[in-house]
C-alpha positions in Angstrom: 36.7 -21.3 84.7 33.5 -21.4 82.9 32.7 -19.9 79.4 29.2 -18.8 78.3 28.1 -18.2 74.8 29.8 -14.9 74.4 33.0 -16.5 74.9 32.9 -18.8 72.0 33.0 -17.2 68.4 32.7 -18.4 64.9 36.4 -18.0 63.0 34.3 -15.4 60.1 33.0 -13.5 63.3 36.3 -13.1 64.8 37.8 -12.3 61.7 35.7 -9.7 61.5 36.2 -8.7 64.9 39.7 -9.3 66.4 40.4 -6.3 67.9 37.3 -6.1 69.8 38.0 -9.5 71.1 41.4 -8.9 71.9 40.5 -6.1 74.1 38.1 -8.6 75.6 41.2 -11.3 76.2 43.0 -8.4 77.8 40.5 -7.6 80.0 40.6 -11.5 81.1 38.0 -12.8 79.0 39.2 -16.0 77.4 37.5 -16.4 73.8 37.1 -20.1 72.2 37.2 -19.3 68.5 35.4 -22.4 66.2 36.1 -23.4 62.8 33.1 -25.4 61.0 31.1 -25.8 64.4 34.2 -27.1 66.4 36.9 -25.7 68.6 39.8 -24.4 66.6 42.1 -22.1 68.5 41.7 -19.8 72.2 41.9 -16.3 72.4 43.7 -14.9 75.9 45.9 -12.3 77.4 49.8 -12.7 76.8 50.4 -12.4 80.6 47.7 -15.5 81.3 49.2 -17.3 78.9 52.7 -17.0 80.7 51.0 -18.1 83.2 49.9 -21.3 81.9 53.3 -21.7 80.8 54.7 -21.4 84.2 51.8 -23.8 85.7 52.9 -26.3 83.4 56.5 -25.9 84.1 56.1 -26.6 87.7 53.5 -29.6 87.0 56.6 -31.1 85.0 59.2 -30.3 87.6 57.3 -32.0 90.6 56.8 -35.0 88.1 60.2 -35.3 88.1 61.2 -34.6 91.6 58.1 -37.5 92.4 60.1 -39.3 89.7 63.5 -39.2 91.7 62.0 -39.6 95.0 60.5 -43.2 93.7 64.1 -43.8 92.4 65.7 -43.0 95.8 63.0 -45.3 97.5 64.1 -48.3 94.8 67.7 -47.5 95.6 67.3 -48.1 99.4 65.1 -51.0 99.3 67.3 -52.6 96.9 65.4 -52.7 93.8 68.3 -52.1 91.4 69.9 -53.6 88.5 73.6 -52.7 87.3 72.9 -50.8 84.3 74.7 -53.8 81.6 72.3 -56.3 82.9 69.2 -54.3 83.0 70.1 -53.0 79.0 70.6 -56.4 78.2 67.2 -57.7 79.7 65.5 -54.4 77.9 67.1 -56.1 74.5 66.4 -59.8 75.0 62.5 -58.6 75.8 62.6 -56.7 72.3 64.6 -59.3 70.3 61.6 -62.0 71.9 58.6 -59.8 71.0 60.0 -59.3 67.8 60.7 -62.8 66.7 58.0 -64.6 64.5 55.8 -67.2 66.8 56.2 -71.0 65.6 53.3 -73.0 65.0 53.2 -76.5 65.8 52.0 -78.9 63.2 49.5 -81.3 64.2 
């Protein structure tokens, strides 16, 4: 969805015209309110915000399903480790990364 110049409103103007801007948002317009010349907040219809949140939840669920699919593929391919061994390896790597490096004297 594109924005027109009338959809970008300075904060001071938004304060003075909040009721009018809210009516426009309820009718489907999305307003970008700026502060000091930069995007600050958006004014949108509450139902549209609910829709955006539902889309985000759906996206998260799809990502989780994809993670599960990859995990099941790893199991099927035998790319697995015992939990204790995997945790020990992670701890070993972290300890090695934190350990100070020694310089050789020449």
